[in-house]
mmCIF file of the N, C-alpha and C atoms, coordinates in Angstrom:
data_MODEL
# 
_entry.id   MODEL 
# 
loop_
_atom_site.group_PDB 
_atom_site.id 
_atom_site.type_symbol 
_atom_site.label_atom_id 
_atom_site.label_alt_id 
_atom_site.label_comp_id 
_atom_site.label_asym_id 
_atom_site.label_entity_id 
_atom_site.label_seq_id 
_atom_site.pdbx_PDB_ins_code 
_atom_site.Cartn_x 
_atom_site.Cartn_y 
_atom_site.Cartn_z 
_atom_site.occupancy 
_atom_site.B_iso_or_equiv 
_atom_site.pdbx_formal_charge 
_atom_site.auth_seq_id 
_atom_site.auth_comp_id 
_atom_site.auth_asym_id 
_atom_site.auth_atom_id 
_atom_site.pdbx_PDB_model_num 
ATOM 1   N N  . MET A 1 1  ? -23.766 44.365 -12.155 1.00 0.00 ? 1  MET A N  1 
ATOM 2   C CA . MET A 1 1  ? -22.486 45.466 -12.067 1.00 0.00 ? 1  MET A CA 1 
ATOM 3   C C  . MET A 1 1  ? -21.422 44.633 -12.985 1.00 0.00 ? 1  MET A C  1 
ATOM 4   N N  . ALA A 1 2  ? -20.818 45.547 -13.805 1.00 0.00 ? 2  ALA A N  1 
ATOM 5   C CA . ALA A 1 2  ? -19.450 44.368 -14.551 1.00 0.00 ? 2  ALA A CA 1 
ATOM 6   C C  . ALA A 1 2  ? -18.574 43.912 -13.647 1.00 0.00 ? 2  ALA A C  1 
ATOM 7   N N  . PRO A 1 3  ? -17.604 43.019 -14.022 1.00 0.00 ? 3  PRO A N  1 
ATOM 8   C CA . PRO A 1 3  ? -16.383 42.825 -13.413 1.00 0.00 ? 3  PRO A CA 1 
ATOM 9   C C  . PRO A 1 3  ? -15.420 43.794 -13.202 1.00 0.00 ? 3  PRO A C  1 
ATOM 10  N N  . GLY A 1 4  ? -14.557 44.109 -12.480 1.00 0.00 ? 4  GLY A N  1 
ATOM 11  C CA . GLY A 1 4  ? -14.065 45.266 -12.614 1.00 0.00 ? 4  GLY A CA 1 
ATOM 12  C C  . GLY A 1 4  ? -14.411 46.706 -12.104 1.00 0.00 ? 4  GLY A C  1 
ATOM 13  N N  . ALA A 1 5  ? -15.808 46.732 -12.188 1.00 0.00 ? 5  ALA A N  1 
ATOM 14  C CA . ALA A 1 5  ? -16.569 47.889 -11.691 1.00 0.00 ? 5  ALA A CA 1 
ATOM 15  C C  . ALA A 1 5  ? -16.069 48.343 -10.346 1.00 0.00 ? 5  ALA A C  1 
ATOM 16  N N  . ASP A 1 6  ? -16.177 49.925 -10.313 1.00 0.00 ? 6  ASP A N  1 
ATOM 17  C CA . ASP A 1 6  ? -16.030 50.308 -8.516  1.00 0.00 ? 6  ASP A CA 1 
ATOM 18  C C  . ASP A 1 6  ? -17.183 50.014 -7.697  1.00 0.00 ? 6  ASP A C  1 
ATOM 19  N N  . ALA A 1 7  ? -17.137 49.788 -6.484  1.00 0.00 ? 7  ALA A N  1 
ATOM 20  C CA . ALA A 1 7  ? -18.024 49.064 -6.030  1.00 0.00 ? 7  ALA A CA 1 
ATOM 21  C C  . ALA A 1 7  ? -18.800 50.153 -5.018  1.00 0.00 ? 7  ALA A C  1 
ATOM 22  N N  . ASP A 1 8  ? -20.029 49.685 -4.440  1.00 0.00 ? 8  ASP A N  1 
ATOM 23  C CA . ASP A 1 8  ? -20.527 50.690 -3.202  1.00 0.00 ? 8  ASP A CA 1 
ATOM 24  C C  . ASP A 1 8  ? -20.675 49.606 -2.175  1.00 0.00 ? 8  ASP A C  1 
ATOM 25  N N  . PHE A 1 9  ? -20.589 49.931 -0.985  1.00 0.00 ? 9  PHE A N  1 
ATOM 26  C CA . PHE A 1 9  ? -20.953 48.894 0.245   1.00 0.00 ? 9  PHE A CA 1 
ATOM 27  C C  . PHE A 1 9  ? -20.452 49.576 1.633   1.00 0.00 ? 9  PHE A C  1 
ATOM 28  N N  . LEU A 1 10 ? -21.394 48.856 2.562   1.00 0.00 ? 10 LEU A N  1 
ATOM 29  C CA . LEU A 1 10 ? -20.928 49.262 3.926   1.00 0.00 ? 10 LEU A CA 1 
ATOM 30  C C  . LEU A 1 10 ? -20.519 48.166 4.942   1.00 0.00 ? 10 LEU A C  1 
ATOM 31  N N  . LEU A 1 11 ? -19.526 48.515 5.418   1.00 0.00 ? 11 LEU A N  1 
ATOM 32  C CA . LEU A 1 11 ? -19.239 47.583 6.615   1.00 0.00 ? 11 LEU A CA 1 
ATOM 33  C C  . LEU A 1 11 ? -20.065 47.949 7.912   1.00 0.00 ? 11 LEU A C  1 
ATOM 34  N N  . LEU A 1 12 ? -20.366 46.849 8.732   1.00 0.00 ? 12 LEU A N  1 
ATOM 35  C CA . LEU A 1 12 ? -21.341 47.095 9.835   1.00 0.00 ? 12 LEU A CA 1 
ATOM 36  C C  . LEU A 1 12 ? -20.602 46.397 11.095  1.00 0.00 ? 12 LEU A C  1 
ATOM 37  N N  . ARG A 1 13 ? -20.895 47.402 12.059  1.00 0.00 ? 13 ARG A N  1 
ATOM 38  C CA . ARG A 1 13 ? -20.448 46.611 13.401  1.00 0.00 ? 13 ARG A CA 1 
ATOM 39  C C  . ARG A 1 13 ? -21.236 45.639 13.979  1.00 0.00 ? 13 ARG A C  1 
ATOM 40  N N  . ALA A 1 14 ? -20.490 44.491 13.647  1.00 0.00 ? 14 ALA A N  1 
ATOM 41  C CA . ALA A 1 14 ? -21.497 43.221 13.804  1.00 0.00 ? 14 ALA A CA 1 
ATOM 42  C C  . ALA A 1 14 ? -21.476 43.143 15.494  1.00 0.00 ? 14 ALA A C  1 
ATOM 43  N N  . ALA A 1 15 ? -20.958 43.655 16.403  1.00 0.00 ? 15 ALA A N  1 
ATOM 44  C CA . ALA A 1 15 ? -21.057 43.457 17.549  1.00 0.00 ? 15 ALA A CA 1 
ATOM 45  C C  . ALA A 1 15 ? -22.083 44.471 18.539  1.00 0.00 ? 15 ALA A C  1 
ATOM 46  N N  . ALA A 1 16 ? -22.386 45.655 17.185  1.00 0.00 ? 16 ALA A N  1 
ATOM 47  C CA . ALA A 1 16 ? -23.432 46.356 17.557  1.00 0.00 ? 16 ALA A CA 1 
ATOM 48  C C  . ALA A 1 16 ? -24.731 46.056 18.479  1.00 0.00 ? 16 ALA A C  1 
ATOM 49  N N  . PRO A 1 17 ? -25.361 46.201 19.717  1.00 0.00 ? 17 PRO A N  1 
ATOM 50  C CA . PRO A 1 17 ? -26.443 45.591 20.387  1.00 0.00 ? 17 PRO A CA 1 
ATOM 51  C C  . PRO A 1 17 ? -27.682 45.832 19.562  1.00 0.00 ? 17 PRO A C  1 
ATOM 52  N N  . GLU A 1 18 ? -27.755 46.401 18.668  1.00 0.00 ? 18 GLU A N  1 
ATOM 53  C CA . GLU A 1 18 ? -29.118 46.589 17.809  1.00 0.00 ? 18 GLU A CA 1 
ATOM 54  C C  . GLU A 1 18 ? -29.248 45.457 16.730  1.00 0.00 ? 18 GLU A C  1 
ATOM 55  N N  . LEU A 1 19 ? -28.038 44.805 16.463  1.00 0.00 ? 19 LEU A N  1 
ATOM 56  C CA . LEU A 1 19 ? -27.889 43.953 15.733  1.00 0.00 ? 19 LEU A CA 1 
ATOM 57  C C  . LEU A 1 19 ? -27.711 42.493 16.221  1.00 0.00 ? 19 LEU A C  1 
ATOM 58  N N  . ALA A 1 20 ? -27.841 42.627 17.390  1.00 0.00 ? 20 ALA A N  1 
ATOM 59  C CA . ALA A 1 20 ? -27.404 41.330 18.062  1.00 0.00 ? 20 ALA A CA 1 
ATOM 60  C C  . ALA A 1 20 ? -29.020 40.283 18.294  1.00 0.00 ? 20 ALA A C  1 
ATOM 61  N N  . ILE A 1 21 ? -29.737 40.732 18.303  1.00 0.00 ? 21 ILE A N  1 
ATOM 62  C CA . ILE A 1 21 ? -31.014 39.568 18.270  1.00 0.00 ? 21 ILE A CA 1 
ATOM 63  C C  . ILE A 1 21 ? -32.030 40.211 16.973  1.00 0.00 ? 21 ILE A C  1 
ATOM 64  N N  . GLY A 1 22 ? -32.540 38.631 16.696  1.00 0.00 ? 22 GLY A N  1 
ATOM 65  C CA . GLY A 1 22 ? -33.102 38.728 15.777  1.00 0.00 ? 22 GLY A CA 1 
ATOM 66  C C  . GLY A 1 22 ? -32.632 38.651 14.108  1.00 0.00 ? 22 GLY A C  1 
ATOM 67  N N  . GLU A 1 23 ? -33.272 38.634 13.187  1.00 0.00 ? 23 GLU A N  1 
ATOM 68  C CA . GLU A 1 23 ? -32.817 38.627 11.682  1.00 0.00 ? 23 GLU A CA 1 
ATOM 69  C C  . GLU A 1 23 ? -32.065 39.926 11.324  1.00 0.00 ? 23 GLU A C  1 
ATOM 70  N N  . LEU A 1 24 ? -30.891 39.714 10.488  1.00 0.00 ? 24 LEU A N  1 
ATOM 71  C CA . LEU A 1 24 ? -29.926 40.982 10.125  1.00 0.00 ? 24 LEU A CA 1 
ATOM 72  C C  . LEU A 1 24 ? -31.343 42.305 9.790   1.00 0.00 ? 24 LEU A C  1 
ATOM 73  N N  . ALA A 1 25 ? -31.702 41.647 8.440   1.00 0.00 ? 25 ALA A N  1 
ATOM 74  C CA . ALA A 1 25 ? -32.424 42.487 7.646   1.00 0.00 ? 25 ALA A CA 1 
ATOM 75  C C  . ALA A 1 25 ? -33.442 43.573 8.674   1.00 0.00 ? 25 ALA A C  1 
ATOM 76  N N  . SER A 1 26 ? -33.904 42.824 9.480   1.00 0.00 ? 26 SER A N  1 
ATOM 77  C CA . SER A 1 26 ? -35.306 43.435 9.974   1.00 0.00 ? 26 SER A CA 1 
ATOM 78  C C  . SER A 1 26 ? -34.522 44.297 11.321  1.00 0.00 ? 26 SER A C  1 
ATOM 79  N N  . ASP A 1 27 ? -33.199 43.949 12.058  1.00 0.00 ? 27 ASP A N  1 
ATOM 80  C CA . ASP A 1 27 ? -32.614 44.552 12.946  1.00 0.00 ? 27 ASP A CA 1 
ATOM 81  C C  . ASP A 1 27 ? -32.480 46.047 12.248  1.00 0.00 ? 27 ASP A C  1 
ATOM 82  N N  . LEU A 1 28 ? -32.003 45.907 10.863  1.00 0.00 ? 28 LEU A N  1 
ATOM 83  C CA . LEU A 1 28 ? -31.197 47.073 10.298  1.00 0.00 ? 28 LEU A CA 1 
ATOM 84  C C  . LEU A 1 28 ? -32.361 47.884 9.945   1.00 0.00 ? 28 LEU A C  1 
ATOM 85  N N  . VAL A 1 29 ? -33.314 47.298 9.532   1.00 0.00 ? 29 VAL A N  1 
ATOM 86  C CA . VAL A 1 29 ? -34.953 48.282 9.077   1.00 0.00 ? 29 VAL A CA 1 
ATOM 87  C C  . VAL A 1 29 ? -35.409 48.888 10.499  1.00 0.00 ? 29 VAL A C  1 
ATOM 88  N N  . TYR A 1 30 ? -35.470 48.344 11.524  1.00 0.00 ? 30 TYR A N  1 
ATOM 89  C CA . TYR A 1 30 ? -36.543 48.502 12.628  1.00 0.00 ? 30 TYR A CA 1 
ATOM 90  C C  . TYR A 1 30 ? -35.453 49.085 13.728  1.00 0.00 ? 30 TYR A C  1 
ATOM 91  N N  . ALA A 1 31 ? -34.246 48.362 14.122  1.00 0.00 ? 31 ALA A N  1 
ATOM 92  C CA . ALA A 1 31 ? -33.616 49.008 15.319  1.00 0.00 ? 31 ALA A CA 1 
ATOM 93  C C  . ALA A 1 31 ? -32.211 49.550 14.930  1.00 0.00 ? 31 ALA A C  1 
ATOM 94  N N  . ALA A 1 32 ? -31.820 49.680 13.991  1.00 0.00 ? 32 ALA A N  1 
ATOM 95  C CA . ALA A 1 32 ? -30.196 50.162 13.956  1.00 0.00 ? 32 ALA A CA 1 
ATOM 96  C C  . ALA A 1 32 ? -30.520 51.776 13.387  1.00 0.00 ? 32 ALA A C  1 
ATOM 97  N N  . SER A 1 33 ? -29.275 52.133 14.075  1.00 0.00 ? 33 SER A N  1 
ATOM 98  C CA . SER A 1 33 ? -29.104 53.641 13.470  1.00 0.00 ? 33 SER A CA 1 
ATOM 99  C C  . SER A 1 33 ? -27.702 53.749 12.628  1.00 0.00 ? 33 SER A C  1 
ATOM 100 N N  . GLY A 1 34 ? -27.566 54.863 12.124  1.00 0.00 ? 34 GLY A N  1 
ATOM 101 C CA . GLY A 1 34 ? -26.590 54.890 11.365  1.00 0.00 ? 34 GLY A CA 1 
ATOM 102 C C  . GLY A 1 34 ? -25.007 54.420 12.172  1.00 0.00 ? 34 GLY A C  1 
ATOM 103 N N  . ALA A 1 35 ? -25.023 54.598 13.813  1.00 0.00 ? 35 ALA A N  1 
ATOM 104 C CA . ALA A 1 35 ? -24.074 54.354 14.369  1.00 0.00 ? 35 ALA A CA 1 
ATOM 105 C C  . ALA A 1 35 ? -23.510 52.775 14.273  1.00 0.00 ? 35 ALA A C  1 
ATOM 106 N N  . VAL A 1 36 ? -24.470 51.961 13.654  1.00 0.00 ? 36 VAL A N  1 
ATOM 107 C CA . VAL A 1 36 ? -23.809 50.519 13.247  1.00 0.00 ? 36 VAL A CA 1 
ATOM 108 C C  . VAL A 1 36 ? -22.966 50.437 12.215  1.00 0.00 ? 36 VAL A C  1 
ATOM 109 N N  . VAL A 1 37 ? -22.694 51.788 11.349  1.00 0.00 ? 37 VAL A N  1 
ATOM 110 C CA . VAL A 1 37 ? -21.713 51.551 10.190  1.00 0.00 ? 37 VAL A CA 1 
ATOM 111 C C  . VAL A 1 37 ? -20.588 52.116 10.636  1.00 0.00 ? 37 VAL A C  1 
ATOM 112 N N  . ASP A 1 38 ? -19.374 51.010 10.020  1.00 0.00 ? 38 ASP A N  1 
ATOM 113 C CA . ASP A 1 38 ? -18.092 51.560 10.061  1.00 0.00 ? 38 ASP A CA 1 
ATOM 114 C C  . ASP A 1 38 ? -17.320 52.091 9.204   1.00 0.00 ? 38 ASP A C  1 
ATOM 115 N N  . THR A 1 39 ? -17.809 51.444 8.039   1.00 0.00 ? 39 THR A N  1 
ATOM 116 C CA . THR A 1 39 ? -17.172 51.795 7.011   1.00 0.00 ? 39 THR A CA 1 
ATOM 117 C C  . THR A 1 39 ? -18.198 52.421 5.637   1.00 0.00 ? 39 THR A C  1 
ATOM 118 N N  . THR A 1 40 ? -17.955 52.884 4.867   1.00 0.00 ? 40 THR A N  1 
ATOM 119 C CA . THR A 1 40 ? -18.688 53.130 3.746   1.00 0.00 ? 40 THR A CA 1 
ATOM 120 C C  . THR A 1 40 ? -17.971 53.304 2.436   1.00 0.00 ? 40 THR A C  1 
ATOM 121 N N  . VAL A 1 41 ? -18.141 52.829 1.512   1.00 0.00 ? 41 VAL A N  1 
ATOM 122 C CA . VAL A 1 41 ? -17.172 52.655 0.345   1.00 0.00 ? 41 VAL A CA 1 
ATOM 123 C C  . VAL A 1 41 ? -18.362 52.922 -0.610  1.00 0.00 ? 41 VAL A C  1 
ATOM 124 N N  . VAL A 1 42 ? -18.365 54.103 -1.918  1.00 0.00 ? 42 VAL A N  1 
ATOM 125 C CA . VAL A 1 42 ? -19.142 54.305 -2.729  1.00 0.00 ? 42 VAL A CA 1 
ATOM 126 C C  . VAL A 1 42 ? -18.182 54.839 -3.663  1.00 0.00 ? 42 VAL A C  1 
ATOM 127 N N  . ALA A 1 43 ? -18.345 53.791 -4.820  1.00 0.00 ? 43 ALA A N  1 
ATOM 128 C CA . ALA A 1 43 ? -17.993 53.963 -6.504  1.00 0.00 ? 43 ALA A CA 1 
ATOM 129 C C  . ALA A 1 43 ? -16.044 53.800 -6.267  1.00 0.00 ? 43 ALA A C  1 
ATOM 130 N N  . GLY A 1 44 ? -15.908 52.717 -5.034  1.00 0.00 ? 44 GLY A N  1 
ATOM 131 C CA . GLY A 1 44 ? -14.786 52.308 -5.075  1.00 0.00 ? 44 GLY A CA 1 
ATOM 132 C C  . GLY A 1 44 ? -13.532 53.239 -4.005  1.00 0.00 ? 44 GLY A C  1 
ATOM 133 N N  . ARG A 1 45 ? -14.572 54.553 -3.449  1.00 0.00 ? 45 ARG A N  1 
ATOM 134 C CA . ARG A 1 45 ? -13.963 55.281 -2.486  1.00 0.00 ? 45 ARG A CA 1 
ATOM 135 C C  . ARG A 1 45 ? -14.368 55.408 -1.392  1.00 0.00 ? 45 ARG A C  1 
ATOM 136 N N  . VAL A 1 46 ? -13.566 55.194 -0.237  1.00 0.00 ? 46 VAL A N  1 
ATOM 137 C CA . VAL A 1 46 ? -13.690 55.006 0.931   1.00 0.00 ? 46 VAL A CA 1 
ATOM 138 C C  . VAL A 1 46 ? -14.127 56.347 1.723   1.00 0.00 ? 46 VAL A C  1 
ATOM 139 N N  . LEU A 1 47 ? -15.314 56.670 1.954   1.00 0.00 ? 47 LEU A N  1 
ATOM 140 C CA . LEU A 1 47 ? -15.881 58.201 2.773   1.00 0.00 ? 47 LEU A CA 1 
ATOM 141 C C  . LEU A 1 47 ? -15.904 58.228 4.059   1.00 0.00 ? 47 LEU A C  1 
ATOM 142 N N  . MET A 1 48 ? -15.917 57.114 4.709   1.00 0.00 ? 48 MET A N  1 
ATOM 143 C CA . MET A 1 48 ? -16.175 56.770 6.292   1.00 0.00 ? 48 MET A CA 1 
ATOM 144 C C  . MET A 1 48 ? -15.107 55.539 6.360   1.00 0.00 ? 48 MET A C  1 
ATOM 145 N N  . ARG A 1 49 ? -14.079 55.679 7.320   1.00 0.00 ? 49 ARG A N  1 
ATOM 146 C CA . ARG A 1 49 ? -13.572 54.316 7.761   1.00 0.00 ? 49 ARG A CA 1 
ATOM 147 C C  . ARG A 1 49 ? -13.721 54.398 9.588   1.00 0.00 ? 49 ARG A C  1 
ATOM 148 N N  . GLY A 1 50 ? -13.927 53.181 9.951   1.00 0.00 ? 50 GLY A N  1 
ATOM 149 C CA . GLY A 1 50 ? -13.829 52.991 11.561  1.00 0.00 ? 50 GLY A CA 1 
ATOM 150 C C  . GLY A 1 50 ? -14.556 54.530 12.457  1.00 0.00 ? 50 GLY A C  1 
ATOM 151 N N  . GLY A 1 51 ? -15.716 54.513 11.341  1.00 0.00 ? 51 GLY A N  1 
ATOM 152 C CA . GLY A 1 51 ? -16.931 55.547 11.955  1.00 0.00 ? 51 GLY A CA 1 
ATOM 153 C C  . GLY A 1 51 ? -16.454 57.082 11.936  1.00 0.00 ? 51 GLY A C  1 
ATOM 154 N N  . GLU A 1 52 ? -15.229 57.226 11.218  1.00 0.00 ? 52 GLU A N  1 
ATOM 155 C CA . GLU A 1 52 ? -14.855 58.694 11.129  1.00 0.00 ? 52 GLU A CA 1 
ATOM 156 C C  . GLU A 1 52 ? -14.640 58.952 9.510   1.00 0.00 ? 52 GLU A C  1 
ATOM 157 N N  . VAL A 1 53 ? -15.230 60.478 9.212   1.00 0.00 ? 53 VAL A N  1 
ATOM 158 C CA . VAL A 1 53 ? -15.098 60.816 7.819   1.00 0.00 ? 53 VAL A CA 1 
ATOM 159 C C  . VAL A 1 53 ? -13.832 61.719 7.757   1.00 0.00 ? 53 VAL A C  1 
ATOM 160 N N  . PRO A 1 54 ? -12.966 61.062 6.874   1.00 0.00 ? 54 PRO A N  1 
ATOM 161 C CA . PRO A 1 54 ? -11.750 61.884 6.305   1.00 0.00 ? 54 PRO A CA 1 
ATOM 162 C C  . PRO A 1 54 ? -12.224 63.285 6.167   1.00 0.00 ? 54 PRO A C  1 
ATOM 163 N N  . GLU A 1 55 ? -11.635 64.491 6.501   1.00 0.00 ? 55 GLU A N  1 
ATOM 164 C CA . GLU A 1 55 ? -11.655 65.506 6.028   1.00 0.00 ? 55 GLU A CA 1 
ATOM 165 C C  . GLU A 1 55 ? -12.914 66.097 6.262   1.00 0.00 ? 55 GLU A C  1 
ATOM 166 N N  . LEU A 1 56 ? -13.783 65.756 7.423   1.00 0.00 ? 56 LEU A N  1 
ATOM 167 C CA . LEU A 1 56 ? -15.030 66.060 7.753   1.00 0.00 ? 56 LEU A CA 1 
ATOM 168 C C  . LEU A 1 56 ? -15.346 67.645 8.318   1.00 0.00 ? 56 LEU A C  1 
ATOM 169 N N  . GLU A 1 57 ? -13.810 68.657 8.959   1.00 0.00 ? 57 GLU A N  1 
ATOM 170 C CA . GLU A 1 57 ? -14.214 70.013 8.751   1.00 0.00 ? 57 GLU A CA 1 
ATOM 171 C C  . GLU A 1 57 ? -14.310 70.601 7.254   1.00 0.00 ? 57 GLU A C  1 
ATOM 172 N N  . GLU A 1 58 ? -13.561 70.123 6.395   1.00 0.00 ? 58 GLU A N  1 
ATOM 173 C CA . GLU A 1 58 ? -13.439 70.772 4.982   1.00 0.00 ? 58 GLU A CA 1 
ATOM 174 C C  . GLU A 1 58 ? -14.700 70.382 4.479   1.00 0.00 ? 58 GLU A C  1 
ATOM 175 N N  . ILE A 1 59 ? -15.355 69.280 4.536   1.00 0.00 ? 59 ILE A N  1 
ATOM 176 C CA . ILE A 1 59 ? -16.682 69.021 4.048   1.00 0.00 ? 59 ILE A CA 1 
ATOM 177 C C  . ILE A 1 59 ? -17.970 70.021 4.760   1.00 0.00 ? 59 ILE A C  1 
ATOM 178 N N  . VAL A 1 60 ? -17.757 70.090 5.925   1.00 0.00 ? 60 VAL A N  1 
ATOM 179 C CA . VAL A 1 60 ? -18.691 71.013 6.732   1.00 0.00 ? 60 VAL A CA 1 
ATOM 180 C C  . VAL A 1 60 ? -18.656 72.684 6.352   1.00 0.00 ? 60 VAL A C  1 
ATOM 181 N N  . ALA A 1 61 ? -17.288 72.867 5.911   1.00 0.00 ? 61 ALA A N  1 
ATOM 182 C CA . ALA A 1 61 ? -17.201 74.136 5.760   1.00 0.00 ? 61 ALA A CA 1 
ATOM 183 C C  . ALA A 1 61 ? -17.835 74.761 4.138   1.00 0.00 ? 61 ALA A C  1 
ATOM 184 N N  . ARG A 1 62 ? -17.367 73.820 3.326   1.00 0.00 ? 62 ARG A N  1 
ATOM 185 C CA . ARG A 1 62 ? -17.699 73.694 1.856   1.00 0.00 ? 62 ARG A CA 1 
ATOM 186 C C  . ARG A 1 62 ? -19.380 73.819 2.080   1.00 0.00 ? 62 ARG A C  1 
ATOM 187 N N  . ALA A 1 63 ? -20.063 73.005 2.744   1.00 0.00 ? 63 ALA A N  1 
ATOM 188 C CA . ALA A 1 63 ? -21.330 72.472 2.597   1.00 0.00 ? 63 ALA A CA 1 
ATOM 189 C C  . ALA A 1 63 ? -22.137 74.330 3.599   1.00 0.00 ? 63 ALA A C  1 
ATOM 190 N N  . ARG A 1 64 ? -21.350 74.844 4.222   1.00 0.00 ? 64 ARG A N  1 
ATOM 191 C CA . ARG A 1 64 ? -21.854 76.184 5.150   1.00 0.00 ? 64 ARG A CA 1 
ATOM 192 C C  . ARG A 1 64 ? -21.770 77.015 3.984   1.00 0.00 ? 64 ARG A C  1 
ATOM 193 N N  . GLU A 1 65 ? -20.406 76.990 3.363   1.00 0.00 ? 65 GLU A N  1 
ATOM 194 C CA . GLU A 1 65 ? -20.255 78.268 2.016   1.00 0.00 ? 65 GLU A CA 1 
ATOM 195 C C  . GLU A 1 65 ? -21.399 78.280 1.151   1.00 0.00 ? 65 GLU A C  1 
ATOM 196 N N  . ARG A 1 66 ? -21.739 77.122 0.926   1.00 0.00 ? 66 ARG A N  1 
ATOM 197 C CA . ARG A 1 66 ? -22.981 76.805 -0.230  1.00 0.00 ? 66 ARG A CA 1 
ATOM 198 C C  . ARG A 1 66 ? -24.274 77.158 0.134   1.00 0.00 ? 66 ARG A C  1 
ATOM 199 N N  . ALA A 1 67 ? -24.256 76.777 1.552   1.00 0.00 ? 67 ALA A N  1 
ATOM 200 C CA . ALA A 1 67 ? -25.697 77.283 2.060   1.00 0.00 ? 67 ALA A CA 1 
ATOM 201 C C  . ALA A 1 67 ? -26.108 78.542 2.297   1.00 0.00 ? 67 ALA A C  1 
ATOM 202 N N  . ARG A 1 68 ? -24.426 79.272 2.497   1.00 0.00 ? 68 ARG A N  1 
ATOM 203 C CA . ARG A 1 68 ? -24.555 81.005 2.622   1.00 0.00 ? 68 ARG A CA 1 
ATOM 204 C C  . ARG A 1 68 ? -24.829 81.348 1.110   1.00 0.00 ? 68 ARG A C  1 
ATOM 205 N N  . ARG A 1 69 ? -24.242 81.150 0.152   1.00 0.00 ? 69 ARG A N  1 
ATOM 206 C CA . ARG A 1 69 ? -24.251 81.645 -1.063  1.00 0.00 ? 69 ARG A CA 1 
ATOM 207 C C  . ARG A 1 69 ? -26.223 81.392 -1.601  1.00 0.00 ? 69 ARG A C  1 
ATOM 208 N N  . LEU A 1 70 ? -26.900 79.994 -1.073  1.00 0.00 ? 70 LEU A N  1 
ATOM 209 C CA . LEU A 1 70 ? -28.323 80.056 -1.088  1.00 0.00 ? 70 LEU A CA 1 
ATOM 210 C C  . LEU A 1 70 ? -29.151 81.029 -0.357  1.00 0.00 ? 70 LEU A C  1 
ATOM 211 N N  . GLY A 1 71 ? -28.534 81.534 0.861   1.00 0.00 ? 71 GLY A N  1 
ATOM 212 C CA . GLY A 1 71 ? -29.347 82.278 1.549   1.00 0.00 ? 71 GLY A CA 1 
ATOM 213 C C  . GLY A 1 71 ? -29.820 81.846 2.896   1.00 0.00 ? 71 GLY A C  1 
ATOM 214 N N  . LEU A 1 72 ? -29.140 80.294 2.882   1.00 0.00 ? 72 LEU A N  1 
ATOM 215 C CA . LEU A 1 72 ? -29.745 80.083 3.939   1.00 0.00 ? 72 LEU A CA 1 
ATOM 216 C C  . LEU A 1 72 ? -28.716 80.265 5.417   1.00 0.00 ? 72 LEU A C  1 
# 
């Protein structure tokens, strides 16, 4: 990654029970679910903060409309 490039990263809930025992990498693979993710940043843009997705209703509405156009 070049200096100054947009970042992609997750912030995890460190106190989640799934992450409390063992090695972090193993816990993430074998025990954790998406519920341990607190914040998601993609290309420098915050997509989820505090476990909440801003504009979720709008996102779901657009997905439903596109699915309808596909005949789903």
